[in-house]
C-alpha positions as CSV (number, residue, x, y, z in Angstrom):
1,M,-20.2,-12.4,-18.2
2,Q,-19.6,-16.0,-17.4
3,R,-16.8,-17.9,-15.3
4,L,-15.4,-19.3,-18.9
5,I,-11.1,-19.0,-18.8
6,A,-8.9,-18.9,-21.8
7,L,-6.1,-20.9,-20.5
8,S,-4.1,-21.0,-23.3
9,L,-3.0,-17.0,-22.0
10,C,-1.6,-16.4,-18.9
11,L,-4.2,-14.2,-17.7
12,F,-2.2,-13.0,-14.0
13,P,1.2,-13.0,-14.3
14,S,1.7,-13.0,-10.9
15,V,0.5,-16.3,-11.2
16,C,2.0,-17.6,-13.8
17,L,5.1,-19.3,-12.7
18,A,8.5,-18.6,-14.0
19,T,9.7,-22.4,-12.9
20,C,7.3,-25.2,-11.9
21,P,7.1,-26.3,-8.3
22,T,9.6,-28.7,-7.7
23,W,6.9,-31.5,-6.3
24,N,7.5,-35.2,-6.6
25,D,4.6,-36.7,-8.7
26,A,2.5,-37.8,-5.4
27,R,3.1,-34.5,-3.8
28,A,1.6,-32.7,-7.3
29,Q,-1.4,-35.5,-7.4
30,Q,-2.4,-33.9,-3.5
31,E,-1.6,-30.2,-4.2
32,I,-3.2,-30.2,-7.6
33,T,-6.6,-32.4,-6.6
34,S,-7.3,-30.5,-3.6
35,L,-7.0,-27.5,-5.6
36,Q,-9.7,-29.4,-8.4
37,Q,-11.5,-30.4,-5.2
38,Q,-12.0,-26.7,-3.8
39,L,-13.0,-25.2,-7.6
40,Q,-15.2,-28.4,-7.8
41,H,-17.2,-26.8,-4.9
42,W,-17.6,-23.1,-5.7
43,D,-18.3,-24.3,-9.1
44,E,-21.2,-26.7,-8.4
45,A,-22.6,-23.8,-5.5
46,Y,-22.1,-21.1,-8.7
47,H,-23.8,-22.5,-11.4
48,R,-26.7,-25.0,-9.2
49,R,-27.5,-22.6,-6.7
50,G,-26.1,-18.9,-7.6
51,V,-24.0,-18.6,-5.1
52,A,-20.7,-17.2,-5.5
53,L,-18.9,-18.2,-2.9
54,V,-15.6,-16.1,-4.2
55,D,-15.3,-13.1,-6.2
56,D,-14.8,-13.9,-9.8
57,E,-11.0,-12.4,-9.7
58,I,-9.9,-14.9,-7.1
59,Y,-12.1,-17.6,-8.6
60,D,-10.0,-16.6,-12.2
61,Q,-6.5,-16.5,-10.4
62,S,-7.1,-19.9,-9.2
63,R,-8.1,-21.4,-12.1
64,A,-5.2,-20.1,-13.7
65,Q,-3.0,-21.3,-10.8
66,L,-4.5,-25.3,-11.3
67,H,-3.9,-24.6,-15.6
68,D,-0.3,-24.1,-14.3
69,W,0.2,-26.8,-12.1
70,Q,-1.7,-29.2,-14.5
71,R,0.9,-27.8,-16.9
72,C,3.7,-28.8,-14.9
73,F,2.8,-32.4,-14.0
74,P,0.7,-33.6,-17.6
75,S,0.9,-37.0,-16.3
76,T,-0.1,-37.0,-13.3
77,V,-3.6,-35.4,-13.2
78,T,-6.4,-34.6,-16.3
79,A,-7.6,-31.4,-16.6
80,Q,-11.1,-30.9,-16.1
81,D,-13.6,-28.7,-17.5
82,P,-14.8,-25.9,-15.4
83,L,-18.6,-26.3,-16.8
84,A,-18.6,-29.9,-15.9
85,G,-21.8,-30.3,-13.8
86,A,-23.5,-26.5,-14.7
87,G,-25.7,-28.0,-17.7
88,G,-29.3,-28.0,-17.2
89,P,-32.3,-29.8,-19.5
90,V,-32.9,-26.8,-21.6
91,R,-30.7,-27.1,-24.5
92,H,-29.5,-23.4,-26.1
93,P,-31.0,-22.6,-29.6
94,V,-28.0,-21.0,-29.6
95,M,-24.8,-22.0,-27.8
96,Q,-23.4,-19.0,-24.9
97,T,-20.0,-18.6,-25.5
98,G,-17.8,-18.1,-23.3
99,L,-14.8,-14.7,-23.1
100,A,-11.3,-15.1,-23.7
101,K,-9.6,-12.7,-21.5
102,L,-6.7,-10.3,-22.7
103,A,-3.7,-9.9,-20.1
104,D,-2.5,-6.2,-20.9
105,E,-2.7,-3.7,-22.9
106,Q,0.3,-5.5,-25.1
107,A,-2.8,-8.4,-25.6
108,V,-5.7,-5.3,-26.9
109,A,-3.3,-4.5,-29.0
110,D,-2.0,-7.4,-30.8
111,W,-5.8,-9.0,-30.6
112,I,-7.4,-4.7,-32.2
113,A,-4.7,-5.2,-35.1
114,R,-5.4,-8.5,-36.6
115,R,-9.3,-7.4,-36.7
116,E,-11.6,-4.3,-38.7
117,N,-15.0,-2.9,-37.5
118,L,-14.2,-3.2,-34.2
119,W,-16.5,-2.2,-31.3
120,I,-16.4,-2.1,-27.0
121,Q,-19.0,-2.6,-24.6
122,P,-18.9,-2.2,-20.7
123,K,-18.6,-5.8,-19.3
124,V,-21.7,-6.0,-17.2
125,D,-21.2,-8.0,-13.9
126,G,-24.6,-10.2,-14.0
127,V,-25.8,-13.7,-15.1
128,A,-25.7,-15.0,-18.3
129,I,-29.6,-15.4,-19.8
130,T,-31.0,-16.7,-23.4
131,L,-34.3,-15.4,-24.2
132,V,-36.1,-16.5,-27.1
133,Y,-38.7,-14.3,-28.4
134,R,-41.5,-16.5,-31.3
135,D,-43.8,-14.1,-33.3
136,G,-43.5,-11.5,-30.6
137,L,-44.1,-13.7,-27.2
138,L,-41.6,-14.1,-24.5
139,L,-40.7,-18.2,-25.5
140,Q,-38.5,-18.7,-23.4
141,A,-35.4,-18.1,-20.6
142,I,-32.2,-20.2,-20.3
143,S,-29.8,-19.8,-17.9
144,R,-26.1,-20.2,-19.1
145,G,-25.5,-22.9,-17.6
146,D,-22.5,-24.8,-19.5
147,G,-23.2,-22.9,-22.8
148,R,-24.3,-25.5,-24.5
149,R,-27.5,-26.4,-21.9
150,G,-29.5,-24.9,-18.8
151,Q,-31.8,-24.3,-16.4
152,D,-35.9,-23.2,-17.7
153,W,-35.8,-19.8,-16.3
154,T,-38.8,-18.9,-17.8
155,A,-41.5,-18.3,-15.1
156,H,-38.7,-15.8,-13.2
157,A,-37.7,-14.1,-16.1
158,R,-41.4,-13.3,-17.2
159,Q,-42.1,-11.5,-13.7
160,L,-39.4,-9.2,-14.4
161,P,-40.3,-5.5,-15.7
162,A,-36.6,-5.6,-17.6
163,V,-37.8,-8.1,-19.9
164,P,-40.3,-7.6,-21.7
165,S,-43.4,-10.5,-22.7
166,R,-43.5,-8.8,-25.7
167,L,-41.6,-7.8,-28.8
168,A,-42.4,-5.9,-31.6
169,E,-40.7,-8.2,-33.4
170,Q,-42.5,-11.1,-35.8
171,G,-40.3,-14.3,-36.5
172,E,-37.9,-15.8,-33.8
173,V,-35.7,-13.1,-32.3
174,I,-32.7,-14.9,-29.9
175,L,-31.4,-12.6,-27.9
176,Q,-28.2,-13.3,-25.3
177,G,-27.6,-11.2,-22.1
178,E,-26.7,-10.3,-18.7
179,L,-29.3,-9.9,-15.9
180,Y,-27.5,-7.0,-13.7
181,W,-28.6,-5.6,-9.8
182,R,-29.6,-2.0,-10.6
183,L,-27.6,0.4,-8.9
184,E,-27.2,4.0,-8.7
185,Q,-24.1,5.6,-9.8
186,H,-22.3,3.4,-9.1
187,V,-18.4,3.3,-9.5
188,Q,-16.4,0.6,-9.8
189,A,-13.3,1.7,-9.3
190,T,-14.7,2.5,-5.6
191,H,-17.2,0.2,-4.6
192,G,-16.4,-2.3,-6.5
193,S,-19.1,-5.3,-7.5
194,T,-21.0,-5.1,-3.8
195,G,-21.8,-8.8,-4.2
196,A,-23.9,-7.4,-6.8
197,R,-24.1,-10.7,-9.5
198,S,-24.8,-13.0,-6.4
199,R,-27.9,-11.7,-5.3
200,V,-28.8,-11.9,-8.9
201,A,-28.2,-15.5,-9.1
202,G,-29.9,-16.2,-5.6
203,A,-32.8,-14.6,-7.2
204,M,-32.9,-16.5,-9.6
205,A,-31.9,-19.5,-8.5
206,S,-35.3,-19.4,-5.9
207,N,-38.0,-20.0,-5.3
208,R,-39.9,-17.7,-5.7
209,L,-39.2,-14.4,-6.5
210,D,-41.0,-11.5,-5.1
211,T,-42.1,-8.4,-6.4
212,D,-39.6,-6.0,-4.9
213,T,-36.7,-7.9,-6.2
214,A,-37.7,-8.2,-9.8
215,T,-38.3,-4.6,-9.9
216,Q,-34.2,-4.6,-9.0
217,I,-32.7,-6.6,-11.4
218,G,-32.2,-5.0,-15.4
219,L,-31.0,-6.2,-18.3
220,F,-28.7,-5.5,-21.0
221,V,-28.7,-7.4,-23.7
222,W,-25.2,-7.8,-25.6
223,D,-25.9,-9.8,-28.1
224,W,-28.8,-11.2,-30.7
225,P,-27.4,-13.8,-32.7
226,N,-29.7,-14.6,-35.6
227,G,-30.3,-10.8,-35.7
228,P,-28.9,-8.3,-38.9
229,E,-25.4,-9.0,-39.7
230,A,-24.2,-5.4,-39.1
231,M,-23.8,-4.4,-35.8
232,S,-24.7,-0.6,-36.3
233,L,-28.0,-2.2,-37.1
234,R,-28.2,-5.1,-35.1
235,L,-28.4,-1.9,-32.3
236,Q,-30.5,0.3,-34.0
237,R,-33.3,-2.4,-33.9
238,L,-32.2,-2.9,-30.4
239,A,-32.7,0.4,-29.5
240,A,-35.9,0.4,-31.2
241,M,-37.3,-3.1,-29.5
242,G,-36.6,-1.0,-26.1
243,F,-32.8,-2.4,-25.6
244,R,-32.1,1.2,-25.3
245,D,-29.1,0.4,-23.1
246,S,-27.4,-1.6,-25.8
247,Q,-27.1,1.1,-28.2
248,R,-26.7,3.9,-25.8
249,F,-22.9,1.0,-24.3
250,S,-21.7,-0.1,-28.0
251,L,-19.4,2.4,-29.2
252,P,-17.1,1.7,-32.3
253,L,-13.4,1.3,-31.7
254,A,-10.6,2.1,-33.0
255,D,-7.3,1.6,-31.4
256,L,-6.0,0.4,-28.1
257,A,-6.1,4.4,-26.6
258,Q,-9.9,4.3,-27.6
259,A,-10.4,0.8,-25.5
260,R,-8.1,2.1,-23.1
261,H,-10.5,5.6,-22.4
262,W,-13.5,3.6,-22.5
263,R,-12.0,1.5,-20.4
264,E,-10.7,3.8,-17.8
265,Q,-14.1,5.6,-17.4
266,W,-16.3,3.1,-16.9
267,Y,-13.9,1.9,-14.8
268,R,-13.9,5.9,-12.7
269,Q,-17.7,7.1,-13.7
270,P,-20.4,6.3,-12.9
271,L,-23.0,3.8,-14.2
272,P,-26.1,2.1,-13.7
273,F,-24.7,-1.6,-13.0
274,A,-21.1,-3.2,-11.4
275,T,-18.9,-4.1,-14.6
276,D,-15.5,-6.0,-14.6
277,G,-14.1,-4.9,-17.2
278,V,-14.4,-4.1,-21.0
279,V,-15.6,-6.6,-23.9
280,L,-14.3,-6.5,-27.5
281,R,-16.1,-7.2,-30.7
282,Q,-16.1,-8.0,-33.9
283,G,-19.4,-6.1,-35.9
284,T,-19.6,-9.4,-37.9
285,R,-19.6,-13.1,-36.6
286,P,-19.7,-16.1,-38.1
287,P,-23.3,-17.6,-38.7
288,A,-25.2,-18.8,-34.9
289,E,-24.8,-22.3,-35.7
290,R,-20.9,-22.3,-35.7
291,W,-20.7,-20.4,-32.3
292,Q,-18.0,-22.1,-30.0
293,A,-17.5,-21.8,-26.2
294,E,-14.8,-19.4,-27.4
295,P,-14.9,-16.8,-29.8
296,H,-11.9,-15.9,-31.9
297,W,-14.7,-12.5,-32.5
298,A,-15.1,-11.4,-28.8
299,A,-12.5,-10.8,-26.1
300,A,-12.6,-9.3,-22.3
301,W,-10.2,-6.4,-21.0
302,K,-11.3,-7.0,-17.4
303,Y,-10.2,-3.8,-15.3
304,P,-7.3,-4.2,-12.6
305,L,-6.9,-6.5,-10.5
306,R,-8.1,-5.1,-6.2
307,T,-7.8,-8.7,-5.3
308,A,-4.8,-10.7,-5.8
309,V,-4.0,-14.4,-5.2
310,S,-0.4,-15.2,-4.8
311,E,1.5,-18.6,-2.3
312,V,2.5,-17.9,1.2
313,R,6.5,-18.9,0.8
314,A,7.6,-18.4,4.0
315,V,5.9,-17.2,7.6
316,D,8.4,-15.2,9.6
317,F,8.0,-14.4,12.9
318,R,9.1,-10.3,13.8
319,I,10.0,-8.8,17.3
320,G,9.9,-5.9,17.7
321,R,11.0,-3.4,20.6
322,T,8.2,-4.0,22.8
323,G,8.4,-7.7,22.6
324,R,5.2,-8.1,20.7
325,I,5.0,-10.7,18.0
326,T,4.1,-9.9,14.5
327,P,3.9,-12.6,11.7
328,L,4.7,-11.4,8.7
329,L,4.1,-13.2,5.1
330,R,6.9,-13.8,2.3
331,L,4.6,-13.9,-0.9
332,A,5.1,-15.6,-4.5
333,P,5.5,-11.1,-5.8
334,V,1.8,-9.8,-6.6
335,R,1.3,-6.5,-8.3
336,L,-2.1,-4.4,-7.1
337,D,-2.3,-1.2,-8.2
338,D,0.9,-1.0,-9.4
339,R,2.3,-1.6,-6.3
340,Q,4.4,-5.0,-6.2
341,I,4.2,-6.9,-3.1
342,R,5.9,-9.4,-1.5
343,T,5.2,-9.5,2.1
344,L,2.1,-9.2,4.3
345,S,2.1,-8.9,7.9
346,L,-0.7,-10.5,9.4
347,G,-1.3,-7.6,12.3
348,S,-0.4,-10.6,15.7
349,L,0.3,-13.9,16.7
350,E,-3.1,-14.7,17.7
351,R,-4.7,-13.4,13.8
352,W,-1.7,-16.4,12.2
353,R,-2.6,-18.6,15.5
354,T,-6.7,-18.4,14.0
355,L,-5.7,-18.6,10.2
356,D,-2.8,-21.0,10.7
357,V,-1.3,-19.9,7.3
358,R,1.8,-22.1,6.5
359,P,3.8,-22.5,3.6
360,G,2.5,-23.4,0.0
361,D,-1.3,-21.8,0.9
362,Q,-2.5,-19.5,-1.0
363,V,-4.0,-15.7,0.2
364,A,-5.6,-13.4,-0.9
365,I,-4.6,-10.1,-1.0
366,V,-6.2,-6.3,-1.0
367,L,-5.2,-2.7,-0.5
368,A,-6.5,-0.7,2.1
369,G,-6.4,2.5,1.4
370,H,-5.4,1.9,-2.2
371,T,-2.1,1.5,0.2
372,I,-2.1,-1.1,2.4
373,P,-1.7,-4.6,2.0
374,Q,-3.7,-6.7,3.6
375,L,-5.6,-10.5,4.1
376,H,-8.1,-10.6,2.7
377,S,-8.9,-14.5,2.5
378,V,-7.6,-17.2,2.5
379,V,-8.0,-19.2,-0.5
380,W,-7.2,-22.7,0.1
381,R,-4.7,-24.1,1.8
382,S,-1.8,-27.0,0.5
383,A,-2.6,-30.4,1.1
384,A,1.2,-30.6,3.2
385,R,1.5,-28.4,6.2
386,P,4.9,-27.6,7.8
387,A,5.5,-27.0,10.9
388,L,6.8,-23.9,11.8
389,T,8.8,-23.2,15.3
390,V,7.1,-20.2,16.5
391,P,8.2,-17.7,19.6
392,D,7.2,-17.9,22.7
393,P,5.1,-14.7,24.0
394,G,5.5,-15.1,27.5
395,L,9.6,-14.7,27.1
396,Y,9.0,-11.0,25.1
397,H,7.5,-8.4,26.8
398,A,8.3,-4.3,27.5
399,G,11.5,-5.7,29.8
400,S,13.3,-8.4,27.9
401,C,16.0,-8.4,25.7
402,W,18.0,-5.8,26.6
403,R,21.1,-8.3,25.8
404,P,22.0,-10.1,23.0
405,T,21.6,-13.0,24.1
406,A,20.0,-16.3,22.6
407,G,16.5,-15.7,20.9
408,C,16.8,-12.1,21.6
409,E,18.5,-10.8,18.5
410,Q,15.5,-9.2,17.0
411,Q,14.4,-7.4,19.9
412,F,17.5,-6.2,20.5
413,I,18.1,-5.3,17.8
414,A,14.9,-3.5,16.8
415,R,15.5,-1.7,20.3
416,L,18.9,0.0,18.7
417,V,16.9,0.9,15.5
418,W,13.5,2.4,17.7
419,L,16.6,4.0,19.8
420,S,18.9,6.4,16.5
421,G,15.3,6.6,15.3
422,K,13.8,9.7,14.6
423,Q,11.8,9.0,17.0
424,G,14.7,8.2,19.8
425,L,18.2,10.5,19.7
426,H,17.9,11.1,15.7
427,L,21.5,10.0,15.1
428,P,22.5,10.6,11.0
429,G,23.6,7.8,9.6
430,T,22.1,4.7,11.6
431,G,20.0,2.1,10.6
432,A,18.9,-1.9,11.0
433,G,21.7,-2.7,8.6
434,S,24.8,-0.5,11.4
435,W,23.0,-1.8,14.3
436,Q,23.6,-5.6,13.0
437,A,26.8,-5.6,11.0
438,L,27.9,-4.2,14.4
439,L,26.1,-7.2,16.4
440,N,27.6,-9.8,13.8
441,A,31.3,-8.3,14.4
442,G,30.4,-8.9,17.9
443,L,30.8,-5.4,19.5
444,L,27.9,-4.8,20.7
445,P,27.5,-6.9,24.1
446,D,24.6,-4.7,25.9
447,L,22.1,-2.1,24.2
448,L,25.1,0.8,24.9
449,A,28.5,-0.7,24.1
450,W,28.6,1.2,20.7
451,L,29.5,4.2,23.0
452,E,33.0,3.4,23.6
453,L,33.0,2.9,19.9
454,D,35.9,5.2,18.0
455,A,36.4,4.9,14.3
456,A,39.1,2.3,14.4
457,A,37.0,0.1,16.3
458,L,34.0,0.5,14.1
459,Q,36.2,-1.0,11.0
460,Q,36.6,-3.7,12.4
461,A,33.2,-4.8,11.4
462,P,32.7,-6.7,8.0
463,G,30.9,-3.9,5.7
464,I,32.4,-0.5,7.5
465,G,35.1,0.4,6.0
466,K,37.1,4.1,7.1
467,T,34.8,6.1,5.7
468,R,31.3,5.1,7.1
469,A,33.1,4.4,10.5
470,D,33.8,8.0,10.6
471,R,30.4,9.0,9.7
472,L,29.3,6.4,12.5
473,A,31.1,7.9,15.5
474,A,31.0,11.2,14.6
475,S,26.8,10.2,15.0
476,F,27.6,7.9,17.9
477,A,29.7,11.5,19.7
478,L,26.2,13.4,19.2
479,A,24.3,11.0,21.3
480,R,26.4,12.5,24.0
481,Q,25.1,15.7,24.2
482,R,21.2,14.7,23.9
483,P,19.1,15.3,26.6
484,L,17.1,13.6,29.2
485,G,14.1,13.5,27.3
486,Q,15.0,12.5,24.2
487,W,16.8,10.0,26.2
488,L,14.5,8.3,28.1
489,K,12.4,8.3,24.9
490,A,15.2,6.7,23.0
491,L,15.2,4.1,25.5
492,G,11.5,2.8,25.7
493,I,10.0,4.8,28.2
494,P,6.1,3.9,28.0
495,A,4.6,7.1,27.9
496,S,5.6,10.7,27.5
497,I,6.6,13.1,30.7
498,S,6.9,17.0,31.2
499,L,10.3,17.7,32.7
500,A,11.4,20.5,34.7
501,P,14.7,22.2,34.0
502,E,16.2,20.9,37.3
503,T,14.8,16.9,37.3
504,D,17.2,13.7,36.7
505,W,17.1,10.0,36.8
506,D,17.3,9.9,40.1
507,V,14.5,12.7,41.1
508,L,11.7,10.6,38.6
509,A,13.0,7.4,39.5
510,A,12.3,8.0,43.0
511,R,8.1,8.6,42.1
512,S,6.1,6.6,43.9
513,L,2.7,5.5,42.0
514,E,0.6,7.6,43.7
515,Q,3.0,10.3,42.7
516,W,3.0,9.2,39.2
517,L,-0.9,9.1,38.7
518,S,-0.7,13.1,39.5
519,E,1.0,14.1,36.9
520,P,-1.2,15.4,33.9
521,G,-3.2,12.5,31.5
522,I,-1.4,9.5,33.5
523,G,-4.2,7.2,34.3
524,P,-3.4,3.8,36.7
525,T,-2.2,1.7,33.6
526,R,0.4,3.9,32.7
527,A,1.8,5.0,36.3
528,D,2.2,1.0,37.0
529,R,4.4,1.3,33.8
530,L,6.5,4.0,34.6
531,H,6.7,3.1,38.4
532,N,8.7,0.0,36.6
533,F,10.4,1.2,34.0
534,F,12.7,3.7,36.5
535,R,13.2,-0.3,38.3
536,T,14.0,-2.6,35.7
537,A,16.8,-4.6,36.8
538,D,18.7,-4.2,32.7
539,L,18.0,-0.4,32.9
540,Q,20.2,0.1,35.8
541,P,23.9,-0.7,34.0
542,L,22.6,1.7,31.6
543,R,21.8,4.3,33.3
544,H,25.6,3.9,35.6
545,R,26.8,3.4,31.9
546,L,24.9,7.4,30.8
547,R,26.6,8.5,33.7
548,A,29.9,7.8,33.3
549,A,29.8,9.0,29.4
550,G,28.6,12.7,31.0
551,V,25.5,12.4,29.8
552,S,23.4,15.4,31.3
553,G,20.5,14.2,33.7
554,F,21.8,10.7,34.2
């Protein structure tokens, strides 16, 4: 409902540091100031212009990170109020409170255990507003602002069909609620917030509110500060005034099990608005004049993160079998949808160069298809920009690194992993660890040197004992029995081809480019790659080794 964090809690364990950064005071000042400026930029856009430049999840985690750094370096910087500068010219008759955010089920259970007469509501994802009625007439509408003062939204509010211009209630009625964007059959777990809040904030901050937009904005009243003391009576009276959703979506709460049920229900079942969690409330609360910025009688339990923010610890550049260079971000561990994420692929060197992600940067991560972690955005950049050693893409390609020469170790190991894997020779018990151990022991001067290693030789490699050596030797012996087609795949032939029984290496190597083009399913690009594959200089000695080893077809 509002961007206000209970800084006394560790809201996001993924960004609450176990240890503080090893910065000197100058570096700490630099980094914290940089993050403060980023947050101030977001705050100004949101509170002044009604524009949310980042999702609430990213904002909340970023502010929690700032708080953590300020805890680590208390003498370096001064903490700032996130709502500083957000106020407006109009004073709220009753303070618009924020919400403490409960980090996990244990925090929710503890909160419930200390209270009674509890209720639960969906945490509607919109923009907060105060409505003031006097003797049934709408007198004033005020944006949340800093909770004490806000902008005058009265003119726009009077254009909203969801905001009654008259109430059948005498005296002064002060209502606090959420303006939201109407959505049909909206499932939060599937669709997220879809920018719903930003649409409302932008509309209310605009100079002119058109009829179609006004119709799309709904109102959920979540409190009546000067209303009846009993929650059930407040809800009945609100429903009688026309605010039926307040009663429909405010339910008695007995325990954690019920809180868990409704949180899951509202997360996964259709609702007419976007939500980002649930709100737990006591039925009774102090008199309105004693309300504080962070109330003890209400708290939020947000939904599982859809977007997580994590620090980049290092950037590795992985060179694959074909010479493709893939940047890999090593991250501070972060949890998304019960998955612990420590690494993130950027896909290509070109994308890394565009993003220029460096250690110390903070990135936002999402799960594609609920399974594959992907980079959503670079949230902010570290003030320090460490230099990185980036491989030269001109040195790596499909024909490079058949031997473990300097700079070729990664691609060479990748070739071996492919060769022995299911797509190649399917040699049981082999993998990256085995090949790395043999390479480190100096037993792999070329791609096929392992064909000549017996169990005794294999035991020379540190970490390979007699049992493992015997198994590897037996697995390597199977390689001699594999047919030509399987060996060609293992060596990385660039296209699938059909082989007649009498076909051997010499027949394939003798084919012209035109003959490859005549094969079914082989176009010019594949034909050229196949033609060049059999003429690769580094493959010729390997072919002779295979012939000497008695492998059929060579």
